[in-house]
C-alpha positions as CSV (number, residue, x, y, z in Angstrom):
1,M,0.0,0.0,0.0
2,I,1.5,3.3,-1.1
3,R,1.1,6.1,1.5
4,A,3.5,8.7,0.0
5,I,4.7,9.7,-3.4
6,V,8.0,11.6,-3.9
7,T,8.4,13.2,-7.3
8,D,11.3,14.8,-9.2
9,I,10.7,18.0,-11.1
10,E,12.8,18.3,-14.3
11,G,11.6,15.9,-17.0
12,T,9.0,14.5,-14.6
13,T,6.5,17.1,-13.5
14,S,8.0,19.9,-15.7
15,S,9.8,20.2,-19.0
16,L,13.5,20.2,-19.1
17,S,13.4,23.0,-21.6
18,F,11.8,25.3,-19.0
19,V,14.6,24.8,-16.7
20,K,17.4,24.8,-19.2
21,E,16.1,27.4,-21.6
22,V,14.4,29.8,-19.2
23,L,15.5,29.5,-15.6
24,F,19.2,28.7,-16.1
25,P,19.9,31.6,-18.5
26,Y,17.9,34.0,-16.4
27,A,20.1,33.2,-13.4
28,R,23.3,33.2,-15.3
29,Q,22.6,36.6,-16.8
30,R,21.9,38.1,-13.4
31,I,24.1,36.4,-10.9
32,G,27.0,38.9,-11.0
33,T,24.8,41.9,-10.4
34,F,22.8,40.0,-7.7
35,V,26.0,39.1,-5.8
36,R,27.4,42.6,-6.0
37,E,24.1,44.2,-4.8
38,Q,23.1,41.6,-2.2
39,A,26.5,40.3,-1.0
40,E,26.0,41.7,2.6
41,Q,22.7,40.1,3.0
42,P,23.2,37.3,5.6
43,A,21.5,34.6,3.4
44,V,23.7,35.5,0.4
45,R,26.9,35.8,2.5
46,T,26.3,32.3,3.9
47,Q,26.0,30.9,0.4
48,L,29.1,32.7,-0.9
49,A,31.0,31.2,2.1
50,A,29.7,27.8,1.0
51,V,31.1,28.4,-2.5
52,S,34.5,28.9,-1.0
53,E,34.1,25.8,1.1
54,A,33.1,23.7,-1.9
55,V,36.3,24.7,-3.8
56,G,38.5,24.5,-0.8
57,R,39.9,28.0,-0.7
58,A,38.8,31.5,0.1
59,L,37.3,33.4,-2.8
60,T,36.6,37.0,-3.4
61,D,33.0,37.8,-4.4
62,D,34.1,38.2,-8.0
63,D,35.9,34.9,-7.8
64,A,32.8,33.3,-6.4
65,V,30.7,34.7,-9.3
66,T,33.1,33.2,-11.8
67,Q,32.9,29.9,-10.1
68,L,29.1,30.0,-9.9
69,I,28.8,30.7,-13.6
70,R,31.2,27.8,-14.4
71,W,29.0,25.5,-12.3
72,I,25.9,26.8,-14.2
73,D,27.6,26.1,-17.6
74,E,28.6,22.6,-16.3
75,D,25.1,22.0,-14.9
76,Q,26.5,21.1,-11.5
77,K,24.1,20.2,-8.7
78,I,25.9,22.1,-6.0
79,T,23.9,23.4,-3.0
80,P,25.2,27.0,-2.7
81,L,24.6,27.5,-6.5
82,K,21.1,26.1,-6.3
83,A,20.3,28.4,-3.2
84,L,21.5,31.5,-5.0
85,Q,19.7,30.6,-8.2
86,G,16.5,30.3,-6.2
87,M,16.9,33.8,-4.8
88,I,17.3,35.2,-8.3
89,W,14.4,33.2,-9.7
90,E,12.2,34.5,-6.9
91,A,12.4,38.0,-8.4
92,G,11.6,36.7,-11.9
93,Y,8.5,34.8,-10.6
94,R,7.3,37.8,-8.6
95,N,7.9,40.2,-11.6
96,G,5.9,37.9,-13.9
97,D,9.0,37.3,-16.2
98,F,7.9,33.7,-16.4
99,R,5.7,31.0,-14.8
100,G,6.7,27.6,-13.6
101,H,5.9,24.9,-16.2
102,V,4.0,21.9,-14.9
103,Y,2.6,19.4,-17.3
104,D,-1.3,19.2,-17.4
105,D,-1.2,15.4,-16.8
106,A,1.0,15.8,-13.7
107,V,-1.4,18.4,-12.2
108,R,-4.4,16.3,-12.7
109,R,-2.9,13.2,-11.3
110,L,-1.3,15.0,-8.3
111,R,-4.7,16.5,-7.4
112,E,-6.3,13.0,-7.7
113,W,-3.7,11.5,-5.4
114,K,-4.0,14.4,-2.9
115,D,-7.8,13.8,-2.9
116,Q,-7.2,10.1,-2.2
117,G,-5.3,10.9,0.9
118,L,-1.8,10.3,-0.4
119,A,1.0,12.5,1.0
120,L,2.9,14.2,-1.8
121,Y,6.5,15.3,-1.7
122,V,9.1,16.8,-4.0
123,F,12.8,15.8,-4.3
124,S,14.8,17.9,-6.7
125,S,18.4,19.1,-7.1
126,G,17.0,22.6,-7.1
127,S,16.8,24.2,-3.7
128,V,13.6,23.8,-1.6
129,H,13.1,27.5,-2.1
130,A,13.2,27.2,-6.0
131,Q,10.9,24.2,-5.8
132,K,8.3,26.2,-3.9
133,L,8.5,29.0,-6.4
134,L,8.1,26.8,-9.4
135,F,4.9,25.2,-7.9
136,G,3.7,28.4,-6.3
137,Y,3.9,30.5,-9.4
138,S,3.0,27.8,-11.9
139,D,1.1,28.1,-15.1
140,H,-1.7,26.2,-13.2
141,G,-1.7,28.7,-10.3
142,D,-0.5,28.0,-6.8
143,L,0.1,24.2,-6.5
144,T,2.0,24.3,-3.2
145,P,-1.1,23.2,-1.1
146,L,-0.7,19.8,-2.9
147,F,2.5,19.0,-1.2
148,S,3.3,18.0,2.3
149,G,7.1,18.7,2.1
150,Y,10.1,19.3,-0.1
151,F,13.6,17.8,-0.3
152,D,16.8,19.1,-2.1
153,T,20.4,18.0,-2.1
154,A,20.8,19.0,1.6
155,I,19.4,15.5,2.3
156,G,21.8,13.7,-0.1
157,A,22.8,13.5,-3.7
158,K,19.9,12.2,-5.9
159,R,22.0,9.3,-7.4
160,E,23.0,8.0,-3.9
161,T,21.1,5.6,-1.8
162,D,21.6,7.5,1.5
163,A,19.3,10.4,0.1
164,Y,16.3,8.0,-0.2
165,R,17.0,6.3,3.2
166,H,17.1,9.7,4.8
167,I,13.8,10.7,3.1
168,A,12.1,7.6,4.3
169,E,13.4,8.2,7.8
170,N,12.3,11.9,7.7
171,L,8.8,10.9,6.6
172,G,8.5,8.1,9.2
173,I,7.1,5.8,6.5
174,P,8.6,2.4,5.5
175,A,10.4,2.7,2.2
176,S,8.1,0.0,0.9
177,E,5.2,2.4,1.2
178,I,6.8,5.2,-0.8
179,L,6.7,5.6,-4.6
180,F,9.4,7.7,-6.2
181,L,9.0,9.2,-9.7
182,S,11.9,10.4,-11.9
183,D,13.2,10.6,-15.5
184,I,16.7,9.5,-14.5
185,R,17.5,5.8,-14.2
186,E,20.4,6.3,-11.8
187,E,18.1,8.1,-9.3
188,L,15.5,5.3,-9.6
189,D,18.1,2.7,-9.1
190,A,19.3,4.4,-5.8
191,A,15.7,4.7,-4.6
192,Q,14.9,1.1,-5.5
193,A,18.1,-0.1,-3.7
194,V,16.7,1.0,-0.3
195,G,13.2,-0.4,-1.0
196,L,11.2,2.4,-2.5
197,H,8.8,1.7,-5.3
198,T,9.8,3.5,-8.5
199,C,8.4,4.7,-11.8
200,W,10.5,6.0,-14.7
201,L,8.9,8.9,-16.6
202,V,10.0,8.8,-20.3
203,R,8.2,11.6,-21.8
204,D,10.2,11.6,-25.1
205,G,12.3,9.3,-27.1
206,A,12.5,5.5,-27.2
207,L,11.3,3.5,-24.2
208,P,14.1,1.7,-22.4
209,A,14.6,-1.9,-23.2
210,N,14.1,-4.4,-20.3
211,P,13.8,-1.6,-17.6
212,L,14.1,-2.5,-14.0
213,H,11.5,0.0,-13.1
214,S,7.8,0.7,-14.0
215,V,7.7,3.0,-17.0
216,A,5.2,5.7,-18.0
217,R,5.0,8.3,-20.7
218,K,2.9,10.6,-18.4
219,F,1.3,10.7,-15.0
220,S,-2.0,9.2,-16.2
221,E,-0.2,5.9,-16.9
222,I,1.4,5.6,-13.5
223,G,-0.1,2.7,-11.5
224,L,0.2,2.6,-7.8
225,P,1.8,-0.7,-6.5
226,H,-0.3,-2.7,-4.1
């Protein structure tokens, strides 16, 4: 019996193109100005210190911006980068520069599961703040009431088993009663290794041959394990 569903965002509830063609360029273009103008804000200073810690040496603010842009270009999933991107994206959402993309089929099914009493959670490499912004300012309106909680890489890397073990512990639910949704096989492998049920969202391209996970093109095709 599934009691909780944990979903990825990119390629799962939302299009990869929205993240890669809208959000990432928006943050890349503005991150230098943002750091210069906001560097003395405690939340920003904390993340700049984390950038220095991540590279193992003290960085000036300009050096930190150079490092952050390099990480953006390399699509690195590094916590201080994700936190600072979330701060920049907040202004974009609030200004109406863009809306968070969420697939129609995902919205319908998430609402159905919520109505059925299932607890819904998000696990994404984007910061919790960024996750709440995407769903809070979505093209379907404010979807945050659907979710009971959010997880980012602070709980563990998405391709490592410890992250999913920690999520199950945090929820206080046996792994066997949690379903994890993602478009990345390595993430699903890690979740499955600690006992979570899994479903592989393959929205485009060829379906995988002999997959070790349930496969669905869209949320309407996802079956809940019994």
